[in-house]
C-alpha positions in Angstrom: -9.3 40.1 -76.4 -6.3 37.9 -75.7 -5.2 37.4 -72.1 -3.1 34.9 -70.1 -3.7 33.0 -66.9 -0.8 31.8 -64.8 -1.0 28.3 -63.2 1.4 25.5 -62.3 3.1 23.6 -65.1 2.3 20.0 -64.1 3.1 18.2 -67.4 5.2 19.7 -70.2 4.1 20.2 -73.8 1.9 22.6 -75.8 -1.7 22.0 -76.8 -4.0 24.2 -78.9 -7.7 23.6 -79.0 -11.2 24.4 -77.9 -11.8 24.1 -74.2 -14.4 21.7 -72.9 -15.5 22.7 -69.3 -16.5 19.8 -67.2 -19.2 20.7 -64.7 -18.0 19.9 -61.2 -21.4 18.4 -60.5 -20.9 18.3 -56.7 -23.2 16.0 -55.0 -24.6 17.1 -51.6 -24.3 14.4 -49.0 -27.4 14.0 -46.9 -26.7 13.0 -43.3 -29.5 11.2 -41.5 -30.2 8.4 -39.1 -32.0 5.2 -40.1 -34.3 2.9 -38.1 -32.6 -0.1 -36.6 -34.6 -2.5 -38.9 -33.1 -0.8 -42.0 -29.4 -1.2 -41.0 -28.8 -4.3 -43.0 -30.5 -2.9 -46.1 -28.3 0.2 -45.8 -25.2 -1.9 -45.5 -26.3 -3.9 -48.6 -26.8 -0.6 -50.5 -23.3 0.4 -49.7 -21.9 -3.0 -50.6 -23.6 -2.8 -54.0 -22.2 0.7 -54.7 -18.7 -0.6 -53.9 -19.2 -3.5 -56.3 -20.4 -1.2 -59.0 -17.4 1.2 -58.5 -15.0 -1.8 -58.9 -16.8 -2.8 -62.1 -16.5 0.7 -63.5 -12.8 0.8 -62.9 -12.2 -2.6 -64.3 -14.1 -1.6 -67.4 -11.9 1.5 -67.8 -8.8 -0.6 -67.3 -10.0 -3.0 -70.0 -10.4 -0.1 -72.5 -6.9 1.2 -71.8 -4.7 0.7 -74.9 -1.6 -1.5 -74.2 0.7 1.2 -75.5 -0.2 3.6 -72.7 2.3 1.9 -70.5 2.3 0.4 -67.0 1.9 3.8 -65.2 -1.6 4.1 -66.5 -3.0 0.8 -65.3 -1.0 1.1 -62.0 -3.1 4.1 -61.0 -6.3 2.3 -61.7 -5.1 -0.8 -59.9 -4.3 1.3 -56.8 -7.9 2.6 -56.7 -9.2 -1.0 -57.1 -7.1 -2.1 -54.2 -8.5 0.8 -52.1 -12.0 -0.4 -52.9 -11.1 -3.8 -51.5 -9.5 -2.3 -48.3 -11.4 -2.7 -45.1 -10.5 0.9 -44.2 -13.0 2.1 -46.9 -15.3 -0.9 -47.0 -15.8 -2.6 -43.6 -15.3 0.5 -41.4 -18.2 2.5 -43.0 -20.4 -0.6 -42.6 -19.4 -0.8 -38.9 -20.3 2.9 -38.6 -23.8 2.2 -40.0 -24.3 -0.5 -37.4 -23.0 1.6 -34.5 -24.4 5.0 -35.3 -27.5 4.1 -37.5 -26.2 6.6 -40.0 -27.0 6.4 -43.7 -24.4 5.0 -46.1 -23.3 8.3 -47.6 -22.8 9.8 -44.1 -20.8 6.7 -42.9 -18.6 6.9 -46.0 -18.0 10.6 -45.5 -17.1 10.1 -41.8 -14.5 7.5 -42.7 -13.2 9.6 -45.6 -12.6 12.6 -43.3 -10.7 10.3 -40.9 -8.4 8.8 -43.5 -7.8 12.1 -45.3 -7.0 13.8 -42.0 -4.1 11.3 -41.6 -2.8 12.0 -45.1 -3.0 15.7 -44.6 -0.8 15.5 -41.5 2.0 13.8 -43.5 5.2 15.7 -44.1 6.2 14.3 -47.5 4.5 16.4 -50.2 4.2 13.4 -52.6 2.6 11.1 -50.0 0.4 13.9 -48.7 -1.2 14.3 -52.1 -2.2 10.6 -51.9 -5.3 11.9 -50.1 -6.5 12.6 -53.7 -6.8 8.9 -54.2 -9.0 8.6 -51.2 -11.2 11.4 -52.5 -11.4 9.9 -56.0 -12.4 6.5 -54.7 -14.9 7.8 -52.2 -16.4 10.3 -54.6 -17.0 7.5 -57.2 -18.9 5.5 -54.6 -20.9 8.6 -53.4 -21.9 9.3 -57.0 -23.2 5.8 -57.3 -25.1 6.0 -54.0 -26.7 9.2 -55.2 -27.5 7.8 -58.6 -25.6 10.6 -60.3 -23.8 10.1 -63.6 -20.0 10.3 -63.3 -17.9 12.4 -65.6 -16.2 9.3 -67.0 -19.6 8.1 -68.1 -20.9 11.5 -69.2 -17.9 12.4 -71.3 -18.3 9.3 -73.4 -21.3 11.1 -75.1 -19.2 14.2 -76.0 -16.9 14.5 -78.9 -13.6 15.2 -77.2 -11.2 14.7 -80.1 -8.6 17.6 -80.0 -10.3 19.3 -77.0 -8.6 20.7 -73.9 -10.6 19.7 -70.8 -11.0 22.0 -67.8 -12.2 20.6 -64.5 -11.9 21.3 -60.8 -10.0 18.0 -60.6 -9.7 14.8 -62.6 -9.2 11.2 -61.4 -6.7 9.0 -63.1 -9.6 7.0 -64.5 -11.0 10.2 -66.0 -7.6 11.1 -67.5 -7.2 7.6 -69.1 -10.7 7.6 -70.6 -10.4 11.2 -71.9 -7.0 10.5 -73.4 -8.5 7.5 -75.2 -11.2 9.8 -76.6 -8.6 12.2 -78.1 -8.2 14.9 -75.4 -5.0 16.8 -76.0 -4.6 18.8 -72.7 -5.9 19.1 -69.2 -6.5 22.2 -67.0 -7.4 21.8 -63.4 -8.5 24.3 -60.7 -6.7 22.3 -58.0 -3.8 19.9 -57.8 -0.2 20.3 -58.8 2.8 18.4 -60.2 2.6 15.7 -57.6 -1.1 14.8 -58.2 -1.7 11.4 -59.7 -3.4 12.9 -62.7 -0.3 15.1 -63.4 2.0 12.1 -63.0 -0.2 10.0 -65.3 -0.4 12.9 -67.8 3.4 13.0 -68.0 3.3 9.3 -68.8 0.8 9.9 -71.5 2.6 13.0 -72.8 -0.4 15.3 -72.3 0.3 18.9 -71.2 -1.3 20.0 -68.0 -1.6 23.3 -66.2 -2.9 23.0 -62.6 -3.7 25.3 -59.8 -6.0 27.5 -61.9 -8.3 28.3 -58.9 -10.3 31.2 -60.4 -10.0 30.4 -64.1 -13.5 29.1 -64.4 -14.9 32.6 -64.1 -12.9 33.7 -67.2 -13.4 30.8 -69.5 -16.2 30.0 -71.8 -16.9 26.5 -73.1 -15.8 26.1 -76.7 -13.4 29.1 -77.0 -9.9 28.6 -78.3 -7.0 28.1 -75.9 -3.3 27.4 -75.8 -1.8 25.7 -72.8 2.0 25.7 -72.2 2.6 23.0 -69.7 6.3 23.9 -69.3 5.6 27.5 -68.3 2.3 26.8 -66.6 0.6 29.4 -68.8 -2.9 29.4 -70.3 -3.4 31.7 -73.3 -7.1 32.6 -73.9 -8.4 33.7 -77.3 -5.0 33.8 -78.9 -4.4 36.0 -82.0 -3.3 34.5 -85.3 0.2 35.7 -84.6 0.4 34.0 -81.2 -1.2 30.8 -82.7 1.5 30.8 -85.4 4.3 31.1 -82.8 3.0 28.2 -80.7 2.3 26.0 -83.7 5.9 26.5 -84.8 7.0 25.7 -81.3 4.9 22.5 -81.4 6.7 21.4 -84.5 10.0 22.2 -82.9 9.1 20.1 -79.9 7.9 17.2 -82.0 11.1 17.2 -84.1 13.3 17.1 -81.0 11.1 14.4 -79.4 11.8 12.2 -82.4 15.5 13.1 -82.3 15.6 12.0 -78.6 14.4 8.5 -79.5 17.6 8.0 -81.4 19.5 8.5 -78.2 18.1 5.5 -76.5 20.9 3.2 -77.4 23.8 5.5 -76.9 25.4 6.4 -73.5 25.0 9.9 -72.0 28.1 11.7 -73.2 28.7 15.5 -73.2 29.8 17.3 -76.3 33.4 17.3 -74.9 33.3 13.5 -74.5 32.7 13.2 -70.7 30.5 10.3 -69.7 27.5 11.1 -67.4 25.6 8.5 -65.4 21.8 8.6 -66.0 19.7 6.4 -63.8 15.9 6.1 -63.2 13.6 6.8 -60.2 10.9 4.1 -59.6 8.2 3.4 -57.1 6.9 0.0 -58.0 8.6 -3.1 -59.5 6.6 -2.7 -62.7 8.2 0.7 -63.2 11.6 -0.9 -63.9 10.3 -1.7 -67.4 10.1 2.0 -68.2 13.7 2.5 -67.0 15.0 -0.3 -69.3 13.0 1.0 -72.3 15.1 4.2 -72.2 18.3 2.3 -71.4 18.9 3.8 -68.0 22.3 3.1 -66.4 20.5 1.6 -63.4 18.0 2.6 -60.8 19.2 5.6 -58.7 16.1 5.7 -56.4 13.7 2.9 -55.6 11.1 4.3 -53.3 10.2 1.3 -51.2 7.5 3.0 -49.1 4.9 2.3 -51.8 5.0 -1.4 -50.9 3.6 -0.4 -47.5 0.7 1.8 -48.7 -3.0 1.0 -49.0 -2.8 -2.0 -46.7 -3.6 -2.9 -43.1 -0.2 -4.5 -42.3 3.4 -4.0 -43.4 4.7 -6.4 -46.1 6.7 -9.3 -44.6 10.3 -10.1 -45.5 9.4 -12.5 -48.2 7.1 -10.1 -50.1 9.7 -7.4 -50.0 12.4 -9.8 -51.1 10.4 -10.9 -54.1 9.6 -7.2 -55.1 13.3 -6.2 -54.9 14.4 -9.4 -56.7 11.9 -8.6 -59.5 13.5 -5.1 -60.0 17.0 -6.5 -60.1 16.1 -9.2 -62.6 14.3 -6.6 -64.8 17.4 -4.4 -64.8 19.6 -7.3 -66.0 22.8 -6.5 -64.1 22.5 -2.7 -63.9 22.8 -1.4 -60.3 19.7 -0.8 -58.2 19.7 1.7 -55.4 17.1 0.8 -52.8 16.0 3.5 -50.5 15.0 2.2 -47.1 11.5 3.0 -45.8 10.7 6.7 -45.9 7.6 6.9 -43.8 6.8 8.8 -40.6 5.0 8.6 -37.4 2.0 10.2 -39.1 1.5 7.4 -41.6 0.0 4.6 -39.5 -2.8 4.3 -42.1 -0.4 2.5 -44.3 0.3 -0.5 -42.1 3.5 1.0 -40.6 2.7 1.8 -37.0 -0.9 1.1 -36.1 -2.0 3.4 -33.2 0.9 5.7 -33.3 0.1 9.3 -32.3 0.1 12.0 -34.9 3.1 14.3 -34.7 2.5 18.0 -34.0 5.1 18.7 -36.6 5.7 15.6 -38.8 8.3 17.5 -40.9 10.5 17.5 -37.9 9.3 14.3 -36.3 9.8 10.6 -36.2 10.2 9.7 -39.9 12.4 8.0 -42.4 15.6 6.6 -40.9 14.7 7.8 -37.5 11.5 5.7 -37.5 13.3 2.7 -38.9 15.9 2.8 -36.1 13.2 3.1 -33.5 11.0 0.3 -35.0 13.3 -2.7 -35.6 10.3 -4.9 -36.3 9.8 -2.8 -39.5 13.4 -2.2 -40.4 15.1 -5.6 -39.9 12.8 -7.4 -42.3 13.5 -4.8 -45.0 17.2 -5.1 -44.5 17.1 -8.8 -44.6 15.0 -8.7 -47.8 17.5 -6.3 -49.4 20.5 -8.5 -48.5 18.7 -11.6 -49.9 17.8 -9.7 -53.1 21.4 -8.6 -53.5 22.3 -12.2 -54.4 20.5 -11.6 -57.7 22.3 -8.4 -58.8 24.2 -5.3 -57.7 22.4 -3.4 -55.0 23.1 -0.2 -53.1 21.3 0.8 -49.9 20.4 4.4 -49.5 19.3 5.9 -46.2 16.7 8.8 -46.2 16.9 11.9 -44.0 20.3 11.2 -42.5 21.2 14.1 -40.1 23.8 12.6 -37.9 26.7 10.1 -38.2 25.3 8.2 -35.3 22.3 7.2 -37.4 24.6 5.8 -40.0 26.6 3.8 -37.4 23.4 2.4 -36.0 22.2 1.3 -39.4 25.6 -0.3 -40.1 25.3 -2.3 -36.9 21.8 -3.5 -37.7 22.8 -4.4 -41.2 25.8 -6.4 -39.9 23.5 -8.3 -37.4 21.0 -9.1 -40.2 23.8 -10.4 -42.5 25.1 -12.7 -39.7 21.6 -14.0 -39.1 21.1 -14.9 -42.8 24.5 -16.5 -43.1 23.7 -18.7 -40.0 20.4 -19.7 -41.6 22.2 -20.7 -44.8 20.5 -18.1 -46.9 22.2 -16.7 -50.0 22.9 -12.9 -49.7 24.8 -10.2 -51.5 28.2 -9.2 -50.2 29.8 -5.7 -49.7 26.6 -3.7 -50.4 27.5 0.0 -50.8 25.7 2.2 -48.2 24.9 5.8 -49.1 22.8 8.6 -47.7 20.3 11.1 -49.0 21.3 14.7 -48.5 17.9 16.3 -47.9 18.4 17.9 -44.5 20.6 21.1 -44.5 22.6 19.7 -41.6 23.7 16.8 -43.8 24.7 19.1 -46.7 26.7 21.4 -44.4 28.5 18.3 -42.9 28.7 16.5 -46.2 32.5 16.2 -45.8 32.0 14.2 -42.6 29.4 11.9 -44.2 31.6 11.4 -47.3 34.4 10.0 -45.2 32.4 7.0 -44.2 29.5 6.6 -46.7 30.0 4.9 -50.0 28.0 7.5 -52.0 25.7 10.5 -51.5 22.4 11.4 -53.3 21.0 14.9 -53.1 17.2 14.9 -52.6 16.4 18.4 -53.7 12.6 18.2 -53.0 13.1 18.1 -49.3 16.4 20.0 -49.2 14.8 23.0 -50.9 11.8 23.0 -48.5 13.9 22.6 -45.4 16.4 25.2 -46.5 13.8 27.9 -47.4 11.2 26.7 -44.7 8.3 26.4 -47.1 5.8 23.8 -48.2 5.9 23.5 -52.0 2.3 22.3 -52.3 0.9 25.1 -50.1 -0.6 27.6 -52.5 0.0 30.4 -50.1 3.8 30.0 -50.0 4.9 27.8 -52.9 5.9 30.9 -54.9 9.0 30.9 -52.6 10.0 27.4 -53.7 13.2 28.2 -55.7 15.8 25.6 -56.7 18.1 28.6 -57.7 18.0 30.1 -54.2 21.6 30.9 -53.3 21.4 28.9 -50.1 20.1 25.9 -52.0 22.9 26.1 -54.6 25.5 26.5 -51.9 24.3 23.4 -50.2 24.3 21.4 -53.5 27.8 22.6 -54.4 29.1 21.8 -50.9 27.8 18.3 -51.2 29.2 17.7 -54.7 32.6 19.0 -53.7 32.6 16.9 -50.5 32.1 13.8 -52.7 34.8 14.8 -55.1 37.4 15.3 -52.3 36.5 12.0 -50.7 36.4 10.2 -54.1 32.8 8.9 -53.8 29.9 9.3 -56.2 27.4 12.1 -55.7 24.1 11.9 -57.6 20.9 13.9 -57.5 17.5 12.2 -57.4 15.1 15.1 -56.7 12.9 16.8 -59.3 15.7 19.4 -60.0 17.7 16.6 -61.6 14.8 15.8 -63.9 14.2 19.3 -65.0 16.2 20.1 -68.2 16.3 23.8 -67.4 18.8 23.0 -64.6 20.9 20.3 -66.3 23.6 22.5 -67.7 23.9 24.4 -64.4 24.3 21.2 -62.5 26.9 19.9 -65.0 28.8 23.2 -64.5 28.6 22.7 -60.7 30.3 19.3 -61.1 27.3 16.9 -60.9 28.0 13.8 -63.0 25.3 11.4 -61.9 21.5 12.1 -62.3 18.6 10.0 -61.3 15.3 11.0 -62.9 11.9 9.7 -63.8 12.3 7.5 -66.9 10.0 9.8 -68.9 12.6 12.7 -68.4 15.7 10.6 -69.1 16.0 11.1 -72.8 15.4 14.8 -72.6 18.2 15.1 -70.0 20.5 13.0 -72.2 19.8 15.2 -75.1 20.8 18.3 -73.1 24.0 16.6 -71.9 24.9 15.6 -75.5 24.7 19.3 -76.6 26.7 20.6 -73.6 30.4 21.3 -73.4 31.0 21.1 -69.7 34.2 23.2 -69.7 32.2 26.1 -71.0 29.5 25.7 -68.3 31.8 26.0 -65.3 32.0 29.8 -65.7 28.2 30.1 -65.8 27.9 28.1 -62.7 30.4 30.3 -60.9 28.5 33.4 -62.0 25.2 31.8 -60.8 26.7 31.2 -57.3 27.6 34.9 -57.1 24.2 36.2 -58.3 21.8 37.3 -55.6 18.8 38.9 -57.4 16.1 36.4 -58.3 15.4 37.9 -61.8 19.1 38.0 -62.6 19.4 34.4 -61.7 16.6 33.4 -64.0 18.1 35.5 -66.8 21.4 33.8 -66.3 19.8 30.4 -66.5 18.2 31.4 -69.8 21.6 32.5 -71.0 23.0 29.1 -70.1 20.3 27.4 -72.1 19.9 29.8 -75.0 20.1 28.4 -78.5 19.7 24.9 -77.3 17.0 22.4 -77.9 16.7 22.0 -74.1 15.4 25.6 -73.8 12.2 24.8 -75.7 11.9 21.0 -75.6 8.7 19.5 -74.2 
């Protein structure tokens, strides 16, 4: 009998195939004390396991085809760096010496400490980085227990054309399985922010996550359809259903090929209006992906990733070189650098060692608040940005602005840094535009006040939606309330756009809503003319823009603003997108 299971769409696309269920194979961790005369032997055992884990990851990286892109190897490189970090190497060895505990126990103790810090983080994307810690620690634990890992075991299986179901997958697992021909992933845990989901989007593999109880209803080898856009799993589909989805696959493939022809043309609506499409990046190497799709620039460079997985913050010179590399890669296109967006709860990343954990980090000392309170972190970054601006057009973007006083303080610090560099005879960029992220409802409500003094605004929908509705989008118990179409969210977005229009300054959107083609037409109708999205989503958004007559969309946007019922809002959104390639594109 055919039935469906609803999960979370983490990577778009459709896959049809037989399911291969990966046994979770959990390894029980024995906790015991060892005699003092065995301490050095136990430390040596842990050191050898760490070395073997590094060798395994290097082997997987070496097998990765070059056409998989930089995102793929970046994730593996992050895990390799973690296996070199004293937080996960030296500290467990110290625990063995101090507590006479076995290697597995010592590693588990340190894992719990580090994961606890990540779980206290407010930012949903950064909070899911605890998955990296688990992936790395689990790899070492498997080696210590002499248990075969999934990335070794699956090499024996014929995975060509299969859909893999697992409790969770590491990026290394995903790379290896993709190389073996896997066409889709299903995971019991995780969501759209997990590393595996992000990696799958780079590899164009559909993923449905959050299938907590699905294992009880699936049988290895039975036929499935996964729809990564809708987050739906169809089990034992009928021939009629299979025919529908195969037709849809061909439709998606056709439009994917059509999008490739849009690379070299500007984003222009059907009525001839030019739209700015920029890219979101996290690492300097990501700039290549933005140039490959001919992005109009970088609308969001998340600099906090330079600070992660290390004991000390990067100095001015290291930051300068990273920013310069991005500017040179973009060859004259503007780059918007967001200043550090970390919080008081993120001391694990070399930001503020020893800082107390906030009772409520979502409302605590983070982002621009932290930077203004910690000039030894903020000033080197501003100096590095000013120096990098000598190599190309740079805009500075301030995260989590909530008061004009914060902007005035930043302006004063920036002026001081500029004067220092000029006195030192260092080349710097002049007249850098300063903008702010609208991600706190207070900033949206007062957008007209900010627009009078800031050079541009950028709407960060991820946090704006969460703060407005008071929910955590990665909390399974409440994430059903996460709704970009909530009337309060749409009103705040429209308020911000109109404030920018009246002040004559650009307003962009850099959150996930901007990169979701379902909302492109609505946002155009609301007056948005600048989008900043992940490079993988840019061509799809461009295609929707090219098929849209903006004048016709304004009336739909006005109707959406008046629509209260959730189902009616979704129906109206479908109406806006009906008979367009965007409605079904993958």
